[in-house]
C-alpha positions in Angstrom: -5.6 -7.1 -2.6 -2.1 -6.3 -1.3 -1.7 -2.6 -2.1 1.9 -1.9 -2.0 3.7 1.4 -1.7 7.4 2.2 -2.3 10.2 4.3 -0.9 8.9 7.5 -2.3 5.6 7.2 -0.4 5.0 10.1 2.0 4.5 7.8 4.9 7.2 5.2 4.0 8.7 3.7 7.2 12.3 4.5 6.2 13.9 3.4 9.4 12.6 -0.1 9.0 13.7 0.0 5.3 17.2 0.6 6.5 16.9 -2.6 8.6 15.5 -4.5 5.7 18.4 -3.5 3.5 20.9 -4.7 6.1 19.1 -8.0 6.4 19.0 -8.5 2.6 21.3 -11.3 1.6 21.5 -12.7 5.1 17.8 -13.5 5.8 14.9 -14.9 3.8 12.4 -12.6 2.3 9.8 -13.9 4.8 12.1 -13.1 7.7 12.7 -9.6 6.4 9.0 -8.9 5.8 8.1 -10.2 9.3 10.7 -8.1 11.0 10.5 -4.9 8.9 7.3 -4.9 6.9 9.3 -4.4 3.7 9.6 -6.8 0.7 11.8 -6.6 -2.3 10.0 -7.0 -5.6 11.2 -8.9 -8.7 12.3 -5.5 -10.1 14.6 -5.1 -7.1 12.6 -2.2 -5.6 11.5 -2.2 -2.0 7.8 -2.0 -1.0 5.6 -2.1 2.1 2.0 -3.1 2.3 -0.9 -0.7 2.9 -4.0 -2.4 4.4 -6.8 -2.8 1.9 -9.9 -1.7 4.0 -12.1 -3.3 1.3 -15.0 -3.1 3.8 -14.8 0.7 3.3 -15.4 0.7 -0.5 -18.6 2.3 -1.6 -19.7 -0.4 -4.0 -22.8 1.5 -5.1 -20.7 3.1 -7.9 -21.1 -0.3 -9.7 -24.9 -0.3 -9.5 -26.6 -0.1 -12.8 -27.6 3.4 -13.7 -25.4 5.2 -11.2 -24.5 8.5 -12.7 -23.1 10.3 -9.6 -20.0 12.2 -10.9 -18.6 12.5 -7.3 -17.3 8.9 -7.6 -14.7 10.0 -10.2 -12.3 10.8 -7.3 -11.0 7.7 -5.6 -11.3 9.2 -2.1 -15.0 9.5 -2.6 -15.3 5.8 -3.4 -12.7 4.3 -1.2 -11.9 5.2 2.4 -8.2 4.4 3.0 -6.4 7.2 4.8 -3.0 5.4 4.8 -3.1 5.1 1.0 -3.8 8.8 0.6 -1.1 9.6 3.2 1.4 7.6 1.1 0.3 9.2 -2.2 -1.5 12.5 -1.7 
């Protein structure tokens, strides 16, 4: 699903972002991503990918008749610590 986080994420790897910025203009986007993990969006903002962990989604929320209100918080539905570190 390609969850992306930006420079303001709590766990943003800022040292590799510095490297990505120095490579920008001299390297292809693929080369920059492979070396640094950062990619520049169409809007010119830098982003890094957070693994999806879709195998850790509790899909039972989508079952017909499920009325469990605990699922209203994403962390109760989706186990992805890196995402919550990025955006607590």
